[in-house]
N, C-alpha and C positions, 0 to 999 in steps of 0.2 A: 581767784584762780589758785592761789597758793593754799587756801583752805581746802579746796577740792583735791589738790594734789596730795595733801597731807592725810585727809580722811581716807583717800583711796590708795595710800602708799603700799599697803600689803598686796592689793590686787595688781598694782603696777610694777611691783618690785621685780618680777621676772623679766621685765622688758627694758627698763632703764634705771640708772642710778639718779637719785634726786638730791640736789644740794640747794639749801635755802638759807635765809638769814641765820637760823639757829646753828648752821654749820660754819658760818664765815663772818661772825660778828667783828673780829679784828680787821678783816679786809674792808668791810662796810664802814667801820669807824675811820679808817684811813681815807676812803673815798670821800666821806663827809668832810674831813679836815681839808682835803685838797679843794673841794668845791667851795669852801669858805675862804681859803687863802690864795689859791691859784699858784702855789709855790711848788715847782717840780720836785724839790727836795723832799716834799711830803710823801712822794711816791717811791722813795728809795727802798722802803721796806716791803713793797707790795709782793715781790717775788718770794721773799722769805715767809711772809704770812700765808701766801697761797700754797707754798710747799708744805708748811705746817698743817694747813687744813686738809690737803690731799693725803698727807702722811697719816693723819688721824682718821680721816674718812676716805679710804682708798676707793678708787674706781675700778670695777671689775673689767677685765679685758674683753669679755664677751657681751658687754652692755653699752648702750648709748649713755650719754650724760646729759641731764637737763639741769641747768642752773637757773633758778628763778628768785631774783631779789632786786627790787627796785632801788635798794640802797646802794647798789653798785654804780648808780648814776649820780651819787652824791646826795646832798640834802635837797629836799623839795624847795623850789624857789619860794621865797617868803620868809625863810629862816634868816636870822641876822647875817648880813654880808653875803647872801645868796640871792642875786637878782634874777638869774635865769639858769638855763641848762648848759652854759658855756663850757663847763668842765667835762661834759659827757664825751666829746670826741677824743680827748686825751685819755680819759679813764678807759674807754673801750679799746683804744689802741694798746694800752698796757695789758689789759685783760686778755684780749684776743691773741696778742703776741705771745703771752705766757702760755695760753692753752695750746696754741699751735706748736710751741716748743716742747711742751710736756707730752702732748698726744700727737706726734707727727703724722700718724696714719689716719687721723680723724679729720672730718670736714667740720670746721668751726662755722656756725651760723649765728646771726643775731636776729632776734625778733622783738620788736618794741610794740607794746599795746598803746593805742592812742585814743584820745577823746576829742570832741569838738572844742574849739578854743573857749567858748563860754562854759561848757560843762566842766572842762579842766579847771578853769579859774574858780568856778563856784565850789568845786570839790576841794581844791587847794585851800581856798579861803576858810571853809568850814573846818578843815583839818587843823589849820593854824589857830583858829578860834579855840578849839578844844585843847591843842597841844602846847600853846604858849599864851602869853598875855598880849595878844594882838589887839590893838584898839582902833584899827581902821574899819570903816564900814566897807561894804562890798564895792561900792563905786570907787572909793579911794584905793582899795586893793587892786581893782582892775586897772586904774590909771597908773599905778606904780609897777605892776607886774604883768601888764597886758602882753608885752613882747615875748615873755617867757611861754605864753600859751600857743605860740606857733610851733607846735610839735613836729609838723612836717618839715619845717626848715632845719630843725636839729637833726632829724633822721637823715635828711638829704646830705647834710654836712658830714655826718658819721659815715654814710655810704661812700662819699667822695674820698674821705680820708683812708678808709679801709679797703677800697676797691683793690682786687676783685672779690674780696670776701663777701658772701651774701649777707645783705642787710635788708630785713623785711619788716613790715609793720602790719598790725592787726587792729582795725578800729574796734573799740569796745562795743559800739552799737551793733556791729556784725556778730561779735562773739556772744553777745547776750541773746542772740536769736537761737543759739544752740539749745536743743531740748533739755540737755543736762547742765546748761549754764556755760559761762566763759571758760571755766577750767577745762571742760571737756573739749572746747574748741582748741585749746592749747595741746591737749593730749592727742588730738587728731593729727598733729604735726609729727608725732613720734611713731615709731614702729611697733604699734600695739594692735593686735588682731581686732577686727570689728566686733566679734562676739564678746570680747572682754570689754571694749569701750561701751557697748550697749548696756552692760550690767553694772557700770560704775555708779556710785552713790552720789546723787546731787546734794548740794549743801545750801541752796537758796542764796539770797543776797546777803552780803556782809560789808561792814565798813563803808556804809553809804553816806555817813555824815548826818548830823542832826537836822530835824525839820526846821522850818522857819522860826517857830516859837522857841525852840531850844537854842538855836544859835543866837537868837536875840538875847536870851538869858546869859549865854556865855559872854557875849560882847559887853553886857551890862556888868557882869562880874569883873571882866578884864579892865574895865574903866573905873571900877570902884577903888576905894581907899583901903580895902582889905589887904592884909599881908599875903605874899605869894602862896604860902602854905594853905591858908584858909581858902583862897580862890581855887587852888588845885583840888582841895578836898570837896568843895561844893560842886565843882564841875564833874568830878568822879561820881558823886552822888546823883547828880542830875542825869548823867549818861547812863548810869546803872538803872535808874528808875524808868528811863525811856527805852531800855534794852538796846542801847546804841551800839551798832557794829559788833565786832568781836567774832570769835570762832566758837562754834559749839564744842563742848568737851569731847575729847576723843581719847 
């Protein structure tokens, strides 16, 4: 979705302002810290960091604003000290409260993309195999983090906490049916003319995670006696050889 938004940013620029991870890395870093520690004091700086971001990348008065960054929900469960998405309701309370104060004439809405529990678990597992030295097999990962895969429960909790603010969800299985891909399904929620949407550039699939043979190699490396740097280098080489994920150059 974010790849699609970025590739088509010039065509979409007249209709809404886009903010992504590249615009708000300090805010995401703070969200990650809170998701690991659960200490409200970690959120003290959120307002200042958001102010800085919007001062550096101002929002035009005549445009909608689309923020797309999964990092605002904190770390993906499976990282050290992150068992589930329990931090999300608090993080979304801070974020939406800030946006409501900064843009009092705007309607703040939240849209979560979701996957089936198994698909989410398998995707998260492969992400961690590549991104850290996880040594669990999938069955062990599923037993440890299975409760985190109930994404509907998290969304329901967020909706209850933020009511009456609109909290919506989009199953990825539905978004993938869009002729131009899931990013176009997100753009359909914005005030963009149909003629413009019909001519946006698709980007294909990205960040799908390794196939079975490749993640088996990652697991083998993670369990090896090689130093961390060597494991990292070998996984990067394997991922590159398999053309794993990533965005096409723009």
